[in-house]
BAGUTI-535956 format. One record per residue (C-alpha): x, z, y; residue number from 1; residue in one letter. Coordinates in Angstrom, 1 decimal. Last residue first. Example, Ala and Ser with C-alpha at 12.3 -4.5 7.8 and 13.67 -1.06 7.14 Angstrom:
BEGIN
{rec {13.7, 7.1, -1.1}, 2, S}
{rec {12.3, 7.8, -4.5}, 1, A}
This chain:
BEGIN
{rec {4.0, 30.0, 22.5}, 390, T}
{rec {-0.5, 26.2, 21.7}, 389, R}
{rec {5.8, 18.8, 9.4}, 388, A}
{rec {6.1, 15.6, 8.5}, 387, A}
{rec {4.9, 13.9, 5.7}, 386, T}
{rec {6.4, 10.4, 3.9}, 385, T}
{rec {3.4, 9.8, 1.7}, 384, P}
{rec {3.7, 10.4, -1.9}, 383, P}
{rec {4.9, 7.9, -3.7}, 382, P}
{rec {2.6, 5.0, -6.0}, 381, S}
{rec {1.2, 5.7, -9.4}, 380, S}
{rec {-0.9, 2.8, -10.7}, 379, P}
{rec {-4.5, 3.4, -10.1}, 378, G}
{rec {-6.8, 6.8, -10.8}, 377, T}
{rec {-9.5, 6.9, -8.0}, 376, A}
{rec {-11.1, 10.5, -6.1}, 375, T}
{rec {-13.4, 10.5, -3.7}, 374, T}
{rec {-14.5, 13.7, -1.9}, 373, S}
{rec {-17.4, 13.6, 0.5}, 372, S}
{rec {-18.2, 15.6, 3.6}, 371, G}
{rec {-20.8, 17.9, 5.6}, 370, T}
{rec {-23.8, 15.1, 5.2}, 369, A}
{rec {-25.3, 13.6, 8.0}, 368, T}
{rec {-23.0, 10.7, 8.4}, 367, P}
{rec {-24.4, 9.3, 5.3}, 366, D}
{rec {-21.7, 7.5, 3.5}, 365, T}
{rec {-20.2, 4.6, 4.3}, 364, S}
{rec {-16.9, 2.9, 2.1}, 363, T}
{rec {-14.1, 1.2, 2.8}, 362, P}
{rec {-11.7, -0.2, 0.7}, 361, T}
{rec {-8.3, 0.6, -0.5}, 360, S}
{rec {-6.0, -1.9, -2.7}, 359, G}
{rec {-6.2, -3.7, -5.8}, 358, G}
{rec {-5.1, -0.7, -7.7}, 357, S}
{rec {-7.9, 1.5, -6.2}, 356, T}
{rec {-8.0, 3.3, -3.5}, 355, T}
{rec {-11.2, 4.7, -2.3}, 354, T}
{rec {-12.0, 5.5, 1.1}, 353, T}
{rec {-14.5, 7.6, 2.7}, 352, A}
{rec {-16.3, 7.3, 6.0}, 351, E}
{rec {-18.8, 9.3, 8.1}, 350, A}
{rec {-19.0, 12.4, 5.6}, 349, A}
{rec {-15.4, 13.4, 6.3}, 348, P}
{rec {-13.2, 12.5, 3.6}, 347, R}
{rec {-11.2, 14.6, 1.1}, 346, S}
{rec {-8.8, 12.2, -0.6}, 345, S}
{rec {-7.3, 12.2, -3.8}, 344, T}
{rec {-4.8, 9.5, -5.3}, 343, A}
{rec {-4.1, 9.7, -9.0}, 342, T}
{rec {-1.4, 7.3, -10.7}, 341, G}
{rec {1.4, 10.0, -10.9}, 340, P}
{rec {-0.1, 14.1, -10.2}, 339, G}
{rec {-2.8, 15.1, -7.8}, 338, G}
{rec {-0.9, 17.5, -6.3}, 337, A}
{rec {1.4, 15.2, -4.9}, 336, P}
{rec {-1.3, 13.2, -3.2}, 335, S}
{rec {-1.8, 9.7, -3.0}, 334, A}
{rec {-3.3, 8.6, 0.6}, 333, C}
{rec {-6.2, 7.4, 1.1}, 332, A}
{rec {-6.9, 4.8, 3.8}, 331, P}
{rec {-8.4, 5.1, 7.6}, 330, G}
{rec {-11.2, 6.7, 9.0}, 329, S}
{rec {-13.0, 9.5, 9.9}, 328, T}
{rec {-10.9, 12.0, 11.3}, 327, E}
{rec {-10.0, 9.2, 13.8}, 326, H}
{rec {-9.5, 11.4, 17.3}, 325, P}
{rec {-8.4, 14.2, 15.2}, 324, G}
{rec {-10.1, 17.8, 13.9}, 323, A}
{rec {-7.7, 20.2, 12.6}, 322, L}
{rec {-7.8, 20.2, 8.9}, 321, R}
{rec {-3.7, 19.5, 8.5}, 320, S}
{rec {-3.0, 22.0, 11.4}, 319, E}
{rec {-4.9, 24.9, 9.1}, 318, R}
{rec {-2.9, 24.2, 6.4}, 317, G}
{rec {-0.1, 21.5, 5.5}, 316, S}
{rec {0.9, 19.0, 7.8}, 315, L}
{rec {3.6, 17.5, 6.1}, 314, D}
{rec {5.1, 16.1, 9.1}, 313, T}
{rec {6.3, 12.4, 10.4}, 312, R}
{rec {2.8, 10.4, 9.8}, 311, G}
{rec {1.8, 7.4, 8.4}, 310, R}
{rec {-0.9, 5.1, 8.7}, 309, G}
{rec {-3.1, 2.1, 7.1}, 308, A}
{rec {-5.6, 0.7, 8.7}, 307, G}
{rec {-9.5, 0.9, 9.6}, 306, G}
{rec {-9.0, 2.7, 12.9}, 305, K}
{rec {-5.1, 4.1, 13.3}, 304, T}
{rec {-4.2, 8.1, 13.3}, 303, L}
{rec {-6.4, 8.7, 10.1}, 302, D}
{rec {-4.0, 7.4, 7.5}, 301, G}
{rec {-1.7, 10.7, 7.9}, 300, T}
{rec {-3.9, 13.6, 7.4}, 299, R}
{rec {-5.2, 15.5, 10.4}, 298, L}
{rec {-9.1, 16.3, 8.8}, 297, A}
{rec {-12.2, 17.0, 10.5}, 296, G}
{rec {-13.1, 20.7, 11.4}, 295, L}
{rec {-16.8, 21.0, 11.1}, 294, G}
{rec {-16.6, 23.7, 8.7}, 293, R}
{rec {-13.4, 25.6, 9.0}, 292, P}
{rec {-10.8, 25.0, 5.9}, 291, A}
{rec {-11.2, 27.1, 3.5}, 290, A}
{rec {-9.7, 30.7, 3.8}, 289, G}
{rec {-7.2, 32.0, 5.9}, 288, D}
{rec {-6.5, 35.4, 3.7}, 287, G}
{rec {-3.1, 34.3, 2.3}, 286, P}
{rec {-1.3, 32.8, 5.3}, 285, A}
{rec {-1.5, 28.4, 5.3}, 284, P}
{rec {1.2, 26.8, 3.8}, 283, R}
{rec {4.0, 25.0, 5.6}, 282, G}
{rec {6.2, 26.4, 2.7}, 281, G}
{rec {5.5, 29.3, 3.3}, 280, R}
{rec {8.9, 30.5, 4.4}, 279, R}
{rec {8.8, 28.2, 6.8}, 278, R}
{rec {5.5, 29.2, 8.5}, 277, Y}
{rec {7.0, 32.5, 8.6}, 276, A}
{rec {10.0, 31.4, 9.9}, 275, L}
{rec {8.3, 29.7, 12.6}, 274, W}
{rec {5.7, 32.7, 13.5}, 273, T}
{rec {8.8, 35.3, 14.0}, 272, G}
{rec {10.7, 32.6, 16.0}, 271, L}
{rec {7.7, 31.9, 18.4}, 270, V}
{rec {7.1, 35.7, 18.3}, 269, A}
{rec {10.5, 36.7, 19.1}, 268, L}
{rec {10.9, 34.1, 22.2}, 267, T}
{rec {7.8, 35.7, 23.2}, 266, S}
{rec {9.4, 38.9, 23.5}, 265, V}
{rec {12.8, 37.9, 24.8}, 264, P}
{rec {10.9, 35.8, 27.8}, 263, W}
{rec {8.8, 38.8, 28.5}, 262, T}
{rec {11.4, 40.0, 31.3}, 261, S}
{rec {11.1, 36.7, 32.9}, 260, I}
{rec {8.0, 37.0, 33.7}, 259, S}
{rec {4.6, 35.5, 33.0}, 258, L}
{rec {3.0, 38.4, 31.3}, 257, P}
{rec {4.4, 41.0, 34.0}, 256, G}
{rec {7.4, 42.1, 35.0}, 255, A}
{rec {10.6, 40.1, 37.0}, 254, L}
{rec {8.7, 37.1, 38.2}, 253, L}
{rec {5.2, 39.0, 39.2}, 252, P}
{rec {7.1, 41.1, 41.4}, 251, D}
{rec {5.3, 44.5, 41.2}, 250, V}
{rec {4.2, 46.7, 44.1}, 249, L}
{rec {4.6, 49.9, 43.2}, 248, H}
{rec {2.8, 52.7, 41.1}, 247, G}
{rec {2.3, 50.3, 38.1}, 246, S}
{rec {-0.4, 50.7, 35.5}, 245, V}
{rec {-2.9, 48.6, 37.9}, 244, E}
{rec {-0.2, 45.6, 38.7}, 243, R}
{rec {0.5, 45.2, 35.1}, 242, T}
{rec {-3.3, 45.6, 33.9}, 241, L}
{rec {-4.4, 42.7, 36.6}, 240, P}
{rec {-2.3, 40.3, 34.8}, 239, L}
{rec {-3.1, 41.9, 31.2}, 238, T}
{rec {-6.3, 41.9, 31.4}, 237, F}
{rec {-8.2, 38.2, 32.9}, 236, E}
{rec {-5.0, 35.7, 32.7}, 235, N}
{rec {-3.5, 36.4, 29.1}, 234, L}
{rec {-6.6, 38.1, 27.5}, 233, S}
{rec {-8.2, 35.1, 28.5}, 232, L}
{rec {-6.0, 32.8, 27.1}, 231, H}
{rec {-6.2, 34.4, 23.7}, 230, A}
{rec {-9.8, 34.8, 23.4}, 229, A}
{rec {-9.9, 30.9, 24.4}, 228, V}
{rec {-7.3, 30.0, 21.2}, 227, A}
{rec {-10.0, 32.6, 19.2}, 226, A}
{rec {-12.6, 30.3, 20.4}, 225, W}
{rec {-10.8, 27.4, 19.3}, 224, V}
{rec {-10.4, 28.5, 15.7}, 223, S}
{rec {-8.5, 27.4, 12.7}, 222, G}
{rec {-7.2, 31.3, 12.6}, 221, T}
{rec {-3.4, 30.2, 12.1}, 220, S}
{rec {-3.6, 26.7, 13.7}, 219, L}
{rec {-5.3, 28.2, 17.1}, 218, R}
{rec {-3.3, 31.4, 17.4}, 217, V}
{rec {-0.4, 29.2, 16.6}, 216, T}
{rec {-1.5, 27.2, 19.8}, 215, A}
{rec {-1.7, 30.5, 21.8}, 214, I}
{rec {1.5, 31.5, 20.6}, 213, V}
{rec {3.3, 27.8, 21.6}, 212, T}
{rec {1.8, 27.8, 25.1}, 211, G}
{rec {2.9, 31.5, 25.8}, 210, L}
{rec {6.9, 30.5, 24.9}, 209, L}
{rec {5.8, 26.5, 26.5}, 208, M}
{rec {3.9, 28.1, 29.3}, 207, A}
{rec {6.8, 30.6, 30.5}, 206, T}
{rec {9.2, 27.8, 30.3}, 205, V}
{rec {7.3, 25.6, 32.6}, 204, V}
{rec {6.3, 28.5, 34.6}, 203, A}
{rec {10.1, 29.5, 35.0}, 202, V}
{rec {11.0, 25.9, 36.2}, 201, P}
{rec {8.5, 26.0, 38.6}, 200, I}
{rec {9.4, 29.0, 40.4}, 199, G}
{rec {13.3, 28.7, 40.9}, 198, L}
{rec {13.2, 25.0, 42.4}, 197, L}
{rec {9.5, 26.4, 44.2}, 196, V}
{rec {10.9, 29.1, 46.2}, 195, S}
{rec {10.3, 33.0, 45.7}, 194, H}
{rec {7.8, 34.6, 48.0}, 193, G}
{rec {4.9, 34.0, 45.1}, 192, P}
{rec {5.5, 33.4, 41.5}, 191, Y}
{rec {2.4, 32.8, 39.7}, 190, S}
{rec {0.5, 30.7, 42.7}, 189, G}
{rec {3.3, 30.3, 45.2}, 188, G}
{rec {1.9, 26.8, 46.1}, 187, L}
{rec {4.2, 25.1, 43.7}, 186, A}
{rec {2.3, 27.2, 41.0}, 185, T}
{rec {-1.1, 25.5, 41.6}, 184, M}
{rec {-0.3, 21.8, 41.8}, 183, P}
{rec {2.7, 22.5, 38.8}, 182, I}
{rec {0.1, 23.7, 36.4}, 181, H}
{rec {0.3, 21.0, 34.0}, 180, W}
{rec {4.0, 20.9, 34.5}, 179, A}
{rec {3.0, 24.4, 32.2}, 178, G}
{rec {0.4, 23.3, 29.7}, 177, W}
{rec {2.4, 20.1, 29.5}, 176, I}
{rec {5.5, 22.4, 28.5}, 175, A}
{rec {3.6, 24.5, 26.2}, 174, G}
{rec {2.3, 21.1, 24.2}, 173, G}
{rec {5.7, 19.9, 24.0}, 172, I}
{rec {6.6, 23.2, 22.3}, 171, L}
{rec {3.9, 23.1, 20.4}, 170, L}
{rec {3.9, 19.1, 19.1}, 169, G}
{rec {8.1, 20.0, 18.1}, 168, R}
{rec {7.5, 22.8, 16.1}, 167, T}
{rec {4.3, 20.8, 13.9}, 166, R}
{rec {6.2, 17.7, 14.1}, 165, G}
{rec {4.9, 14.5, 16.1}, 164, Y}
{rec {1.6, 14.1, 14.7}, 163, R}
{rec {1.1, 17.7, 15.8}, 162, L}
{rec {0.8, 16.4, 19.3}, 161, L}
{rec {-2.4, 14.6, 18.3}, 160, R}
{rec {-3.9, 17.8, 17.1}, 159, P}
{rec {-3.3, 20.1, 20.0}, 158, L}
{rec {-4.6, 18.1, 22.8}, 157, L}
{rec {-8.0, 17.3, 22.0}, 156, Y}
{rec {-9.1, 20.4, 21.1}, 155, G}
{rec {-6.1, 22.9, 21.8}, 154, Q}
{rec {-5.2, 21.5, 24.9}, 153, W}
{rec {-8.7, 20.1, 26.6}, 152, G}
{rec {-10.8, 22.6, 24.5}, 151, L}
{rec {-8.5, 25.6, 25.6}, 150, E}
{rec {-8.8, 24.4, 29.2}, 149, E}
{rec {-12.5, 24.4, 30.0}, 148, G}
{rec {-13.2, 26.9, 27.1}, 147, F}
{rec {-11.0, 28.9, 29.6}, 146, Y}
{rec {-13.9, 28.4, 32.4}, 145, L}
{rec {-16.4, 29.1, 30.2}, 144, P}
{rec {-15.0, 32.6, 29.7}, 143, I}
{rec {-14.8, 33.8, 33.4}, 142, S}
{rec {-18.3, 35.9, 33.4}, 141, M}
{rec {-16.8, 37.6, 30.0}, 140, L}
{rec {-13.5, 38.4, 32.0}, 139, A}
{rec {-15.4, 39.6, 35.2}, 138, S}
{rec {-17.1, 42.1, 33.4}, 137, L}
{rec {-14.3, 43.5, 30.6}, 136, V}
{rec {-11.8, 43.6, 33.9}, 135, L}
{rec {-15.0, 45.6, 36.3}, 134, P}
{rec {-14.8, 48.0, 33.4}, 133, T}
{rec {-10.8, 48.7, 32.6}, 132, I}
{rec {-10.6, 50.2, 36.2}, 131, T}
{rec {-12.8, 52.7, 36.5}, 130, A}
{rec {-12.8, 53.2, 32.5}, 129, P}
{rec {-9.2, 54.5, 33.2}, 128, G}
{rec {-5.7, 52.5, 33.0}, 127, P}
{rec {-2.5, 54.5, 31.8}, 126, L}
{rec {-0.5, 56.2, 34.8}, 125, H}
{rec {2.5, 55.7, 36.6}, 124, A}
{rec {4.6, 52.4, 35.1}, 123, P}
{rec {7.6, 51.5, 37.3}, 122, T}
{rec {8.7, 48.1, 36.5}, 121, Y}
{rec {12.4, 45.8, 37.2}, 120, W}
{rec {14.5, 48.7, 37.1}, 119, G}
{rec {15.9, 47.2, 33.4}, 118, A}
{rec {14.6, 49.6, 31.0}, 117, L}
{rec {11.1, 49.4, 32.5}, 116, T}
{rec {11.1, 45.3, 32.6}, 115, A}
{rec {12.3, 45.2, 28.9}, 114, V}
{rec {9.0, 47.9, 28.3}, 113, T}
{rec {7.1, 45.9, 30.5}, 112, L}
{rec {7.4, 42.7, 27.6}, 111, G}
{rec {6.7, 44.7, 25.1}, 110, A}
{rec {3.3, 45.8, 26.6}, 109, A}
{rec {2.8, 42.2, 27.9}, 108, T}
{rec {3.3, 40.9, 24.5}, 107, L}
{rec {0.8, 43.6, 23.0}, 106, G}
{rec {-1.6, 42.5, 25.7}, 105, L}
{rec {-1.4, 39.2, 24.8}, 104, P}
{rec {-1.9, 39.6, 20.9}, 103, I}
{rec {-4.2, 42.0, 21.3}, 102, T}
{rec {-7.6, 39.3, 22.8}, 101, L}
{rec {-6.3, 37.2, 19.7}, 100, A}
{rec {-6.7, 39.5, 17.2}, 99, I}
{rec {-10.3, 40.4, 18.4}, 98, A}
{rec {-11.5, 36.6, 18.3}, 97, V}
{rec {-10.0, 36.3, 15.0}, 96, S}
{rec {-12.4, 38.7, 13.6}, 95, R}
{rec {-15.3, 37.4, 15.5}, 94, V}
{rec {-14.3, 34.2, 14.3}, 93, E}
{rec {-14.4, 35.1, 10.5}, 92, H}
{rec {-17.3, 37.6, 10.7}, 91, R}
{rec {-19.2, 34.4, 12.7}, 90, W}
{rec {-18.2, 32.0, 9.5}, 89, P}
{rec {-15.9, 29.3, 10.7}, 88, T}
{rec {-16.0, 26.1, 13.7}, 87, A}
{rec {-18.4, 27.3, 16.0}, 86, R}
{rec {-19.5, 24.5, 18.2}, 85, A}
{rec {-17.1, 23.9, 21.1}, 84, L}
{rec {-14.3, 22.6, 18.3}, 83, G}
{rec {-13.1, 19.3, 20.0}, 82, L}
{rec {-15.1, 17.7, 16.9}, 81, V}
{rec {-18.0, 19.5, 17.2}, 80, R}
{rec {-19.1, 19.2, 20.5}, 79, V}
{rec {-17.9, 15.5, 20.9}, 78, A}
{rec {-20.2, 14.4, 18.1}, 77, R}
{rec {-23.1, 16.1, 19.9}, 76, R}
{rec {-21.5, 13.6, 23.2}, 75, P}
{rec {-21.5, 10.2, 21.3}, 74, G}
{rec {-18.2, 9.5, 19.3}, 73, R}
{rec {-16.8, 6.1, 20.9}, 72, G}
{rec {-17.3, 7.4, 24.4}, 71, R}
{rec {-17.9, 11.4, 24.0}, 70, A}
{rec {-14.7, 11.6, 22.9}, 69, T}
{rec {-12.9, 10.3, 26.4}, 68, L}
{rec {-15.6, 12.4, 28.6}, 67, G}
{rec {-15.3, 15.5, 26.4}, 66, F}
{rec {-11.3, 15.4, 26.6}, 65, A}
{rec {-11.8, 14.8, 30.8}, 64, T}
{rec {-14.1, 17.0, 30.9}, 63, L}
{rec {-12.4, 19.7, 28.9}, 62, A}
{rec {-9.0, 19.6, 31.0}, 61, P}
{rec {-10.7, 19.4, 34.1}, 60, V}
{rec {-12.6, 22.7, 33.9}, 59, L}
{rec {-9.6, 25.0, 35.1}, 58, M}
{rec {-8.8, 22.9, 37.9}, 57, M}
{rec {-12.8, 23.2, 39.7}, 56, L}
{rec {-12.1, 27.2, 38.9}, 55, I}
{rec {-9.2, 26.8, 41.0}, 54, M}
{rec {-10.3, 24.7, 43.9}, 53, C}
{rec {-13.1, 27.9, 44.1}, 52, L}
{rec {-10.8, 30.7, 44.0}, 51, A}
{rec {-8.1, 29.1, 46.7}, 50, A}
{rec {-10.9, 28.3, 48.7}, 49, L}
{rec {-12.3, 31.9, 48.3}, 48, R}
{rec {-9.3, 33.2, 49.6}, 47, P}
{rec {-7.0, 35.1, 46.7}, 46, T}
{rec {-5.3, 38.0, 47.9}, 45, G}
{rec {-1.8, 38.4, 48.9}, 44, Q}
{rec {0.1, 41.9, 47.9}, 43, A}
{rec {2.6, 39.5, 45.6}, 42, A}
{rec {4.0, 38.2, 48.4}, 41, N}
{rec {4.2, 34.5, 50.1}, 40, T}
{rec {1.3, 32.9, 48.6}, 39, R}
{rec {0.8, 29.7, 50.7}, 38, R}
{rec {-2.4, 27.7, 51.9}, 37, L}
{rec {-1.6, 24.9, 54.3}, 36, G}
{rec {-5.1, 24.0, 55.0}, 35, D}
{rec {-4.3, 20.1, 53.5}, 34, L}
{rec {-2.6, 21.7, 50.3}, 33, W}
{rec {-5.1, 23.9, 49.5}, 32, L}
{rec {-7.9, 21.2, 49.9}, 31, P}
{rec {-5.5, 18.9, 48.2}, 30, I}
{rec {-5.7, 21.2, 45.1}, 29, M}
{rec {-8.2, 19.7, 43.0}, 28, T}
{rec {-7.0, 16.5, 43.6}, 27, I}
{rec {-3.7, 17.8, 41.8}, 26, W}
{rec {-5.6, 19.0, 38.8}, 25, A}
{rec {-7.5, 15.8, 38.5}, 24, G}
{rec {-4.5, 13.6, 38.6}, 23, V}
{rec {-2.8, 15.6, 35.2}, 22, F}
{rec {-5.9, 15.9, 33.5}, 21, S}
{rec {-6.7, 12.2, 34.3}, 20, I}
{rec {-3.0, 10.8, 33.2}, 19, S}
{rec {-2.7, 13.5, 30.2}, 18, L}
{rec {-5.9, 12.8, 28.5}, 17, F}
{rec {-5.6, 8.4, 29.1}, 16, P}
{rec {-2.3, 8.7, 28.0}, 15, I}
{rec {-2.4, 11.2, 24.9}, 14, L}
{rec {-4.7, 8.7, 22.8}, 13, D}
{rec {-2.8, 5.5, 22.7}, 12, S}
{rec {0.3, 7.6, 22.2}, 11, R}
{rec {-0.9, 8.8, 19.2}, 10, S}
{rec {-1.9, 5.1, 18.4}, 9, S}
{rec {1.5, 3.9, 18.9}, 8, G}
{rec {3.2, 6.7, 16.9}, 7, R}
{rec {1.5, 5.4, 14.3}, 6, T}
{rec {4.3, 4.3, 12.0}, 5, D}
{rec {2.6, 1.6, 9.1}, 4, T}
{rec {2.5, 1.6, 5.6}, 3, R}
{rec {1.4, -1.0, 3.2}, 2, K}
{rec {-0.1, 0.2, -0.2}, 1, M}
């Protein structure tokens, strides 16, 4: 069976999404640039105009991803593919969200320990109910905004970046996330009072680390909701709590979740998840369960419509089941687990492909069904070369 490299198809999916997302981010920040707004110190609050512009900016990735996906699949299918619809049983979803909420808190606490030892941070007291309650209410009201980002980053971008390899894809995704924030970072949004030449590189490195952690949460749980929870926890809890706990004005460049003092902790977290993944040989962690319902397979033949394709990485585990842009088309490929002469493919219901000794023949099935599995026996063929959002 003829195989082709599918990087061109992947780029064709990425270019429109990234172009619209980046241009849209800059457009939403134009009023602030025209107004001359710039944060010059950490004590400076957020004006209403800045808050409105940031809200619009956060919605850009999801609206872009939804528009591009719905154009070819329809709105209802786009909701499912991007991960807005619940993809796992409620019990698993709630557990994943609860764990995801604690991860940024743990990383920040460890980072503040480093900052305290370095003399950059002075903890004064623990937060009480009067501090936590308003944060919880604000977080609940802000949930749609974080779906606005993560449906784009984790629902649309991540599955496409995984075709370049798991580690490379996650790091690239984090760098893209950091670069996307430049219109706001250049105005002193993350590091007020510091030079843009310092703030932007720090922001990109921080986003690479934290973005890889969030993307790992997505892959480990199979849930976009868990990624949303991790991002929400980062912005709505760790940032304000860092300020509330301290008895002095905090420099966010030196202390807090976005600071350089959190880099060592985040790096260890990234290395730990990578080593655990390699130790399992790319398999999902014990207890992850079956593939999340409603998520299509990101398989090597799914990158081009109606044609054979080959990825570079064995996306075993959760990431191999993330919904890709063409999850319902492409030929079945021989599976090493199927043994010589057996090709096994688990297909979404929109299309199944039967591989015979004469070639590959797409077979349409009921698109309303939950899925189909097609197995055919033919001449022995070698397994596809496969390759392995903080």
